[in-house]
LUMKOLTOR-42128 format. One record per residue (C-alpha): residue number from 1; chain; z, y, x. Coordinates in Angstrom, 3 decimals. Example, Ala and Ser with C-alpha at 12.3 -4.5 7.8 and 13.67 -1.06 7.14 Angstrom:
BEGIN
1_A_7.800_-4.500_12.300
2_A_7.140_-1.060_13.670
This chain:
BEGIN
1_A_0.019_16.035_26.323
2_A_2.519_18.670_27.392
3_A_1.493_22.308_27.685
4_A_3.886_23.639_30.290
5_A_6.898_23.902_27.978
6_A_10.214_23.033_29.603
7_A_13.865_23.193_28.623
8_A_16.782_23.607_31.002
9_A_20.507_23.224_30.410
10_A_22.455_26.321_31.319
11_A_26.227_26.303_31.109
12_A_26.263_23.198_28.912
13_A_23.888_24.500_26.234
14_A_20.132_24.629_25.854
15_A_18.218_27.639_27.006
16_A_14.540_28.371_26.777
17_A_12.604_28.494_30.011
18_A_8.891_29.163_30.387
19_A_8.046_28.501_26.767
20_A_10.205_25.452_26.050
21_A_12.387_25.425_22.961
22_A_15.798_23.979_22.106
23_A_18.818_24.281_19.853
24_A_21.820_25.839_21.509
25_A_23.913_28.924_22.040
26_A_21.168_30.980_23.669
27_A_18.403_32.495_21.615
28_A_15.669_33.712_23.934
29_A_12.896_33.540_21.352
30_A_11.977_37.207_21.471
31_A_12.124_37.439_25.220
32_A_9.999_34.371_25.797
33_A_7.407_34.629_23.067
34_A_7.285_38.367_22.579
35_A_7.249_38.287_18.771
36_A_5.041_40.842_16.945
37_A_4.483_44.291_18.383
38_A_3.960_45.973_15.022
39_A_0.612_47.458_16.028
40_A_-1.371_44.907_14.055
41_A_-0.093_46.241_10.720
42_A_-1.606_49.650_11.461
43_A_-5.110_48.223_11.791
44_A_-7.230_46.457_9.200
45_A_-6.198_42.813_8.693
46_A_-8.048_40.520_11.027
47_A_-10.482_38.047_9.449
48_A_-12.335_34.926_10.484
49_A_-11.089_31.674_11.977
50_A_-7.972_31.708_14.117
51_A_-8.664_31.872_17.843
52_A_-7.412_29.339_20.416
53_A_-4.963_31.919_21.789
54_A_-3.622_32.598_18.302
55_A_-3.182_28.885_17.659
56_A_-1.279_28.346_20.913
57_A_0.935_31.392_20.569
58_A_1.728_30.940_16.882
59_A_2.604_27.274_17.310
60_A_4.824_28.018_20.305
61_A_6.569_30.871_18.492
62_A_7.229_28.784_15.386
63_A_8.490_25.772_17.311
64_A_10.728_28.018_19.407
65_A_12.273_29.635_16.318
66_A_12.773_26.232_14.675
67_A_14.395_24.751_17.772
68_A_16.563_27.835_18.403
69_A_18.089_27.469_14.968
70_A_16.473_30.554_13.445
71_A_15.142_29.384_10.076
72_A_14.340_32.850_8.737
73_A_12.242_33.755_11.765
74_A_10.556_30.354_11.665
75_A_9.757_30.877_7.994
76_A_8.205_34.284_8.669
77_A_5.754_32.573_10.997
78_A_4.399_30.449_8.122
79_A_2.313_31.169_5.041
80_A_5.275_30.242_2.803
81_A_8.274_31.944_4.431
82_A_10.863_31.303_1.720
83_A_10.209_27.557_1.374
84_A_9.735_27.039_5.099
85_A_12.856_28.953_6.062
86_A_14.985_27.020_3.611
87_A_13.507_23.719_4.778
88_A_14.086_24.449_8.468
89_A_17.724_25.300_7.741
90_A_18.164_22.164_5.612
91_A_16.630_20.043_8.364
92_A_19.323_21.062_10.834
93_A_22.232_21.106_8.414
94_A_21.404_18.079_6.277
95_A_20.232_15.996_9.213
96_A_23.183_16.984_11.430
97_A_20.784_17.854_14.256
98_A_22.996_19.204_17.038
99_A_20.360_19.560_19.741
100_A_16.584_19.458_19.867
101_A_13.789_19.888_22.354
102_A_10.399_20.500_20.764
103_A_7.400_20.254_23.070
104_A_3.969_21.469_21.921
105_A_0.952_19.485_23.004
106_A_-2.653_20.480_23.556
107_A_-4.210_22.031_20.441
108_A_-7.166_20.342_18.784
109_A_-8.913_23.123_16.936
110_A_-6.303_24.689_14.669
111_A_-3.997_21.646_14.850
112_A_-1.179_21.421_17.366
113_A_0.611_18.120_17.993
114_A_4.186_18.242_19.207
115_A_7.107_15.970_20.002
116_A_10.692_16.341_18.895
117_A_13.557_14.936_20.962
118_A_16.755_15.540_19.047
119_A_20.391_14.540_19.052
120_A_22.018_13.639_15.747
121_A_25.796_14.070_15.579
122_A_27.963_12.951_12.678
123_A_31.731_13.094_13.087
124_A_32.496_11.020_16.203
125_A_29.087_9.418_16.718
126_A_25.906_10.829_18.299
127_A_22.513_9.307_18.954
128_A_19.182_10.476_20.347
129_A_16.186_10.585_18.051
130_A_12.543_11.288_18.854
131_A_9.266_11.401_16.969
132_A_5.887_13.162_16.875
133_A_4.392_15.488_14.287
134_A_1.774_18.237_14.083
135_A_1.141_21.623_12.521
136_A_-1.919_23.615_11.566
137_A_-2.423_27.349_12.162
138_A_-4.305_29.360_9.524
139_A_-5.027_33.027_8.988
140_A_-2.875_34.799_6.417
141_A_-4.873_35.730_3.324
142_A_-3.420_39.217_2.985
143_A_-2.054_40.096_6.423
144_A_-4.723_38.462_8.559
145_A_-1.944_37.200_10.856
146_A_-2.128_33.709_12.342
147_A_0.493_31.619_10.543
148_A_1.627_28.017_10.431
149_A_0.327_26.327_7.286
150_A_3.554_25.209_5.699
151_A_4.047_21.664_4.514
152_A_7.187_19.499_4.738
153_A_5.462_17.000_7.046
154_A_5.595_19.637_9.799
155_A_9.308_18.881_10.145
156_A_8.769_15.120_9.950
157_A_5.606_13.149_9.073
158_A_7.382_11.274_6.272
159_A_9.068_14.282_4.692
160_A_7.787_15.379_1.274
161_A_8.446_18.409_-0.915
162_A_10.882_16.381_-3.022
163_A_12.593_14.787_-0.036
164_A_15.315_15.958_2.334
165_A_16.648_14.886_5.723
166_A_20.154_13.450_5.482
167_A_22.704_12.048_7.917
168_A_25.956_10.437_6.844
169_A_27.417_7.232_5.498
170_A_24.514_5.251_4.067
171_A_24.176_5.052_0.291
172_A_24.123_1.267_0.308
173_A_25.380_-1.512_2.508
174_A_23.088_-2.755_5.218
175_A_21.031_-5.797_4.327
176_A_19.841_-8.596_6.558
177_A_16.804_-9.876_4.702
178_A_15.777_-13.441_5.507
179_A_12.894_-15.647_4.457
180_A_13.326_-18.765_2.333
181_A_14.328_-20.757_5.437
182_A_16.762_-18.151_6.782
183_A_14.470_-16.465_9.330
184_A_15.296_-12.760_9.627
185_A_12.671_-10.330_8.354
186_A_12.410_-6.896_9.952
187_A_9.981_-4.025_9.517
188_A_9.456_-3.979_13.289
189_A_8.122_-7.545_13.295
190_A_6.480_-7.444_9.864
191_A_5.332_-3.832_9.284
192_A_3.993_-4.483_5.781
193_A_7.468_-5.446_4.645
194_A_8.925_-2.046_5.623
195_A_8.831_-0.469_2.143
196_A_9.710_-3.800_0.540
197_A_12.843_-4.220_2.660
198_A_13.877_-0.615_1.977
199_A_13.573_-1.141_-1.775
200_A_15.376_-4.483_-1.632
201_A_18.252_-2.779_0.159
202_A_18.400_0.006_-2.422
203_A_18.356_-2.451_-5.327
204_A_20.528_-5.216_-3.972
205_A_22.626_-3.768_-1.158
206_A_25.645_-3.478_-3.436
207_A_25.256_-7.098_-4.553
208_A_25.580_-8.677_-1.105
209_A_28.644_-8.870_1.119
210_A_28.209_-5.954_3.506
211_A_29.458_-2.503_4.444
212_A_27.576_0.770_4.920
213_A_26.978_2.298_8.336
214_A_26.145_5.832_9.474
215_A_22.439_6.626_9.296
216_A_19.787_9.324_9.236
217_A_17.291_8.996_6.407
218_A_14.856_10.883_4.229
219_A_16.281_11.141_0.737
220_A_13.356_10.599_-1.637
221_A_14.866_12.856_-4.285
222_A_14.134_10.247_-6.940
223_A_16.087_7.300_-8.323
224_A_12.848_5.380_-8.759
225_A_11.662_5.801_-5.154
226_A_13.362_4.248_-2.129
227_A_14.773_6.433_0.625
228_A_13.213_6.166_4.086
229_A_15.620_5.076_6.840
230_A_14.948_6.761_10.187
231_A_17.872_6.130_12.540
232_A_21.027_4.018_12.638
233_A_23.860_5.843_14.378
234_A_26.508_3.237_13.698
235_A_25.807_-0.136_12.160
236_A_27.675_-1.391_9.168
237_A_28.179_-5.034_8.350
238_A_24.920_-6.311_6.857
239_A_24.934_-8.580_3.837
240_A_22.425_-11.423_3.834
241_A_19.677_-11.256_1.213
242_A_17.461_-14.317_0.899
243_A_13.867_-13.698_-0.158
244_A_11.009_-16.044_-1.001
245_A_8.889_-14.874_1.941
246_A_7.726_-17.498_4.428
247_A_7.898_-15.929_7.911
248_A_4.991_-18.012_9.233
249_A_2.705_-17.177_6.315
250_A_3.784_-13.521_6.484
251_A_2.910_-13.351_10.180
252_A_-0.532_-14.831_9.472
253_A_-1.065_-12.327_6.644
254_A_-0.118_-9.407_8.897
255_A_-2.644_-10.552_11.516
256_A_-5.367_-11.217_8.949
257_A_-5.409_-7.709_7.428
258_A_-5.440_-6.043_10.858
259_A_-9.121_-6.882_11.157
260_A_-10.052_-4.296_8.515
261_A_-9.453_-0.588_8.024
262_A_-8.049_-1.002_4.509
263_A_-7.002_-4.434_3.314
264_A_-4.263_-6.111_1.294
265_A_-3.284_-9.741_0.731
266_A_-0.596_-11.577_-1.243
267_A_0.331_-15.265_-1.311
268_A_2.213_-17.196_-4.017
269_A_3.515_-20.763_-4.331
270_A_1.904_-22.115_-7.547
271_A_4.634_-24.664_-8.337
272_A_7.429_-22.055_-8.337
273_A_5.942_-18.531_-8.396
274_A_7.693_-17.709_-5.102
275_A_5.936_-14.937_-3.182
276_A_5.308_-16.205_0.347
277_A_3.559_-13.194_1.916
278_A_2.634_-9.561_1.259
279_A_0.592_-7.640_3.829
280_A_-1.317_-4.370_3.986
281_A_-3.344_-2.477_6.529
282_A_-2.445_0.267_6.962
283_A_1.193_-0.494_6.245
284_A_2.203_2.547_4.183
285_A_4.958_3.445_1.741
286_A_2.580_2.502_-1.090
287_A_2.341_-1.276_-1.112
288_A_-1.256_-1.943_-2.180
289_A_-0.818_-5.716_-2.303
290_A_1.880_-5.357_-4.968
291_A_1.056_-2.038_-6.608
292_A_-2.711_-1.597_-6.265
293_A_-4.693_-1.008_-9.448
294_A_-8.294_-1.914_-8.720
295_A_-11.166_-3.638_-10.479
296_A_-11.028_-7.284_-9.284
297_A_-14.752_-8.017_-9.540
298_A_-15.845_-11.595_-10.108
299_A_-12.431_-13.082_-9.359
300_A_-11.893_-12.168_-13.030
301_A_-14.340_-14.946_-13.930
302_A_-11.370_-17.311_-13.678
303_A_-9.991_-15.680_-16.833
304_A_-13.432_-15.282_-18.410
305_A_-14.209_-18.981_-17.879
306_A_-10.864_-19.885_-19.462
307_A_-11.716_-17.678_-22.444
308_A_-15.134_-19.319_-22.781
309_A_-13.571_-22.789_-22.809
310_A_-10.876_-21.636_-25.230
311_A_-13.468_-20.418_-27.738
312_A_-15.876_-23.323_-27.282
313_A_-18.645_-21.218_-25.748
314_A_-19.153_-23.449_-22.705
315_A_-17.370_-26.002_-20.546
316_A_-17.969_-26.965_-16.899
317_A_-20.947_-29.237_-17.709
318_A_-22.527_-27.142_-20.459
319_A_-25.826_-25.379_-19.847
320_A_-25.821_-21.607_-19.560
321_A_-28.646_-19.166_-18.929
322_A_-28.582_-17.429_-15.537
323_A_-31.476_-14.953_-15.412
324_A_-31.753_-12.358_-12.654
325_A_-30.726_-9.614_-15.081
326_A_-29.548_-9.213_-18.629
327_A_-29.468_-6.304_-21.075
328_A_-26.132_-6.205_-22.902
329_A_-25.156_-3.472_-25.341
330_A_-27.503_-0.933_-23.833
331_A_-26.720_-1.635_-20.148
332_A_-28.585_-3.840_-17.702
333_A_-26.500_-6.124_-15.482
334_A_-27.829_-7.832_-12.349
335_A_-26.938_-10.725_-10.099
336_A_-26.550_-10.140_-6.373
337_A_-30.046_-9.672_-4.972
338_A_-31.343_-10.523_-8.480
339_A_-31.079_-14.286_-7.975
340_A_-31.479_-16.648_-10.921
341_A_-30.658_-20.328_-11.540
342_A_-32.853_-22.590_-13.604
343_A_-31.031_-25.118_-15.790
344_A_-27.596_-23.934_-14.672
345_A_-24.291_-25.334_-15.905
346_A_-21.175_-23.205_-16.203
347_A_-19.946_-24.800_-12.950
348_A_-23.186_-23.748_-11.215
349_A_-22.822_-20.215_-12.550
350_A_-19.171_-20.042_-11.467
351_A_-19.670_-21.453_-7.989
352_A_-22.615_-19.146_-7.273
353_A_-21.045_-16.210_-9.162
354_A_-23.838_-15.601_-11.645
355_A_-22.935_-12.383_-13.454
356_A_-25.587_-12.691_-16.117
357_A_-24.409_-16.133_-17.255
358_A_-20.923_-14.865_-18.036
359_A_-22.286_-11.870_-19.948
360_A_-25.196_-13.552_-21.759
361_A_-23.173_-16.561_-22.936
362_A_-20.710_-14.357_-24.823
363_A_-21.891_-12.455_-27.950
364_A_-23.529_-10.439_-29.306
365_A_-26.479_-12.102_-27.508
366_A_-24.997_-15.574_-28.091
367_A_-24.861_-17.454_-31.374
368_A_-21.080_-17.508_-31.096
369_A_-19.416_-14.129_-30.914
370_A_-16.085_-13.378_-29.280
371_A_-14.006_-10.336_-30.187
372_A_-13.852_-7.504_-27.666
373_A_-10.098_-8.094_-27.400
374_A_-10.407_-11.788_-26.499
375_A_-10.392_-11.384_-22.723
376_A_-7.186_-9.362_-22.772
377_A_-5.576_-11.860_-25.137
378_A_-6.445_-14.767_-22.849
379_A_-5.239_-12.886_-19.782
380_A_-1.876_-12.167_-21.388
381_A_-1.400_-15.451_-23.238
382_A_-2.208_-17.845_-20.390
383_A_-2.077_-15.789_-17.181
384_A_0.789_-13.357_-17.883
385_A_-1.405_-10.345_-17.099
386_A_-0.140_-7.214_-18.840
387_A_3.363_-8.543_-19.390
388_A_6.297_-7.022_-17.500
389_A_6.637_-8.648_-14.090
390_A_10.127_-8.262_-12.624
391_A_9.550_-9.581_-9.136
392_A_12.509_-7.831_-7.485
393_A_10.679_-4.711_-6.290
394_A_8.145_-2.407_-7.904
395_A_4.870_-4.137_-8.761
396_A_1.841_-3.622_-10.975
397_A_1.673_-6.061_-13.895
398_A_-2.115_-6.115_-14.185
399_A_-4.080_-4.665_-17.076
400_A_-6.972_-5.882_-19.239
401_A_-7.151_-3.096_-21.836
402_A_-9.115_-3.087_-25.063
403_A_-12.740_-2.119_-24.615
404_A_-15.930_-1.699_-26.573
405_A_-19.683_-1.798_-26.050
406_A_-21.031_-2.527_-22.593
407_A_-17.583_-1.854_-21.126
408_A_-16.570_-5.182_-22.680
409_A_-19.562_-6.862_-21.034
410_A_-18.546_-5.355_-17.706
411_A_-14.999_-6.658_-18.128
412_A_-16.237_-10.260_-18.141
413_A_-17.192_-9.835_-14.485
414_A_-14.092_-7.854_-13.510
415_A_-15.444_-4.328_-13.873
416_A_-14.827_-1.708_-16.556
417_A_-11.204_-0.630_-16.945
418_A_-9.566_-3.834_-15.692
419_A_-6.990_-3.084_-12.987
420_A_-5.395_-5.698_-10.734
421_A_-3.403_-5.949_-7.523
422_A_-3.827_-8.638_-4.893
423_A_-0.638_-10.238_-6.245
424_A_-2.088_-10.328_-9.781
425_A_-5.256_-12.036_-8.569
426_A_-3.321_-14.475_-6.376
427_A_-1.415_-15.413_-9.524
428_A_-4.699_-16.222_-11.296
429_A_-5.403_-18.908_-8.695
430_A_-1.792_-20.073_-8.767
431_A_-1.946_-20.457_-12.553
432_A_-5.158_-22.476_-12.372
433_A_-3.732_-24.716_-9.638
434_A_-0.371_-25.229_-11.380
435_A_-1.747_-25.575_-14.887
436_A_0.434_-22.742_-16.129
437_A_1.698_-19.261_-15.285
438_A_4.940_-18.802_-13.374
439_A_5.820_-15.175_-12.770
440_A_5.723_-14.344_-9.050
441_A_9.082_-13.264_-7.644
442_A_10.514_-12.061_-4.350
443_A_14.242_-12.635_-4.900
444_A_15.968_-15.061_-7.239
445_A_16.389_-13.895_-10.834
446_A_20.049_-14.937_-10.705
447_A_20.707_-12.076_-8.283
448_A_20.531_-9.530_-11.100
449_A_19.822_-11.600_-14.235
450_A_16.473_-9.947_-14.788
451_A_13.975_-11.382_-17.264
452_A_10.810_-13.104_-16.067
453_A_7.487_-12.818_-17.852
454_A_6.382_-16.016_-19.594
455_A_3.050_-17.366_-20.773
456_A_1.774_-20.443_-22.568
457_A_0.702_-23.364_-20.346
458_A_-3.024_-23.763_-19.900
459_A_-4.421_-26.516_-22.122
460_A_-5.060_-29.556_-19.929
461_A_-8.824_-29.430_-20.419
462_A_-8.950_-25.754_-19.480
463_A_-6.782_-26.227_-16.387
464_A_-8.882_-29.158_-15.183
465_A_-12.064_-27.210_-15.859
466_A_-10.911_-24.204_-13.856
467_A_-9.855_-26.345_-10.888
468_A_-13.168_-28.196_-11.002
469_A_-15.164_-24.953_-10.938
470_A_-12.998_-23.379_-8.229
471_A_-13.342_-26.514_-6.111
472_A_-17.120_-26.325_-6.501
473_A_-17.132_-22.687_-5.384
474_A_-15.117_-23.647_-2.296
475_A_-16.876_-26.869_-1.291
476_A_-20.479_-27.064_-2.543
477_A_-23.203_-26.119_-0.104
478_A_-24.307_-23.262_-2.375
479_A_-20.791_-22.143_-3.306
480_A_-20.080_-18.498_-2.537
481_A_-16.628_-19.371_-1.142
482_A_-17.620_-22.417_0.918
483_A_-18.105_-20.716_4.279
484_A_-14.815_-18.846_4.093
485_A_-12.894_-21.937_2.955
486_A_-14.332_-24.182_5.644
487_A_-11.416_-25.703_7.519
488_A_-8.910_-24.947_4.766
489_A_-7.142_-28.203_3.794
490_A_-7.898_-29.875_0.460
491_A_-7.198_-29.906_-2.399
492_A_-8.635_-26.430_-2.489
493_A_-10.456_-24.026_-4.755
494_A_-11.598_-20.417_-4.651
495_A_-13.492_-17.564_-6.268
496_A_-15.276_-14.645_-4.651
497_A_-15.634_-11.152_-6.051
498_A_-17.313_-7.836_-5.345
499_A_-16.221_-4.766_-7.280
500_A_-18.437_-1.704_-7.504
501_A_-16.551_1.575_-7.222
502_A_-17.954_4.933_-8.342
503_A_-18.835_7.114_-5.373
504_A_-18.483_4.236_-2.915
505_A_-21.674_2.992_-1.284
506_A_-20.345_-0.489_-0.541
507_A_-18.411_-2.578_-3.037
508_A_-14.839_-3.744_-2.525
509_A_-14.540_-7.314_-1.294
510_A_-12.267_-9.649_-3.298
511_A_-11.379_-13.289_-2.739
512_A_-8.806_-15.653_-4.182
513_A_-8.116_-19.302_-3.577
514_A_-5.580_-22.078_-3.231
515_A_-4.860_-24.929_-0.855
516_A_-2.125_-27.438_-1.518
517_A_0.842_-25.524_-2.928
518_A_-0.214_-22.053_-1.789
519_A_-2.467_-19.522_-3.513
520_A_-3.583_-16.180_-2.139
521_A_-5.814_-13.216_-2.886
522_A_-7.108_-10.355_-0.780
523_A_-9.031_-7.135_-1.258
524_A_-10.866_-5.275_1.501
525_A_-11.952_-1.738_0.697
526_A_-15.727_-1.336_1.038
527_A_-15.869_-4.861_2.448
528_A_-18.963_-5.928_0.503
529_A_-19.339_-9.540_-0.588
530_A_-16.098_-11.370_-1.258
531_A_-16.808_-14.236_1.092
532_A_-17.636_-11.972_4.021
533_A_-14.478_-9.836_4.318
534_A_-11.681_-10.838_1.951
535_A_-12.540_-14.545_2.253
536_A_-11.529_-14.930_5.912
537_A_-8.266_-13.052_5.194
538_A_-7.319_-15.508_2.434
539_A_-8.423_-18.515_4.484
540_A_-6.237_-17.479_7.391
541_A_-3.230_-17.161_5.103
542_A_-3.862_-20.504_3.389
543_A_-4.175_-22.291_6.728
544_A_-0.756_-20.933_7.714
545_A_0.799_-22.530_4.639
């Protein structure tokens, strides 16, 4: 909402009228806002929260100084005058901002929203640019004056301390990213792909046939972090970059995560390792689906079951104990709602997600003991977890670190120090479906001759056993994944998971599954049981495949 600020053009340049602010040849800051009278310094510094009048006046004064091109005065109106003044000057100079109108909105407590309508001019090309930001007014610790709390995001919401606004010839050629069938992928249509497309351009722009245009961007200040494009002043010639994304599956993934406050999903083609979708809500610079590092809960039982079969502890038809609770290495573990199963097989325990069966069956309570390092060895050897995944953009490789004591027991059900992303967990299902690990990838390895992670194929008996148990979880009347997978085409399989997080009242919801030649996994923060929140997300993605 506007607060009476207006800007008029006088003699071809901007002038300030009735509190409005703008870059230009006229500097009416002092006359309009009044500045400081000097009488405050003679009295004791004022204390207590800033008043509404102080918030309004301070915000207007700062925005006026910024817009009038007075970085030093703008800096003096903040609690970090040197940094702020330098940043305001760099904003105008580095960004080539020739004109700007900054309009304060209605304060909300000490926060003041505002809009910026600017003109960027570089050589012979100009373009309008607008966005919204906000500032916060605080009381100076020593002076007692109301001051703008300085942070780079005041100038632009995506600006960081290490970053800088830049306008000029783009660092890399423009890229037209397309899916595996040639459908164009844009951040506007697929918001979750925004940071992915930016990184693909940075990595591969020079490798495709294109030319650079003139742009405004936020320079990340780091070779390892992608820059953030903001405005295209003059387009270059884009080079075409083919990805493995499937536009239809991506669209379904984007819609599926929108139903939750914090959710991520990834989909992989088991027969090739091609990544078909990556979606997050909210869609931020940090891509949780690819880079998240979270305990995967009982989806880890896919690896644990493989380890049990590998070491001869139990197969799909073998009996396992499933009591309501079990004491292991000084810690008591429970099943959901303390359920128990009499005369259970490993398939029963898997399909109903019996925690105690997977802990009790593996030493030291069992006759056969398995080394504490066995789970990590199985994860790396057969599932590629912990190896270096070079998918084409930054991604977490998954981690099953060495453990001891009851932390090892917890790892069997996906707790402890195990850390996975949605892509890692989707790959678990893909490996079970395919019978062997194929590293997920987003662009062809031939594009830059990068190495792919490799793993040994699953032994036939283990692969068949995993698919049998995952099918049971997804189809039996008592399977924890059955409701979510209803309507998903066969052949199909799944595994639910709930991961307890310290300080979080409700567990994270995990779910992974496959249908035909598509596997997916999702995590919903504080979503509870895997089948209730993450399950419908995965099902929606699988149906789109």
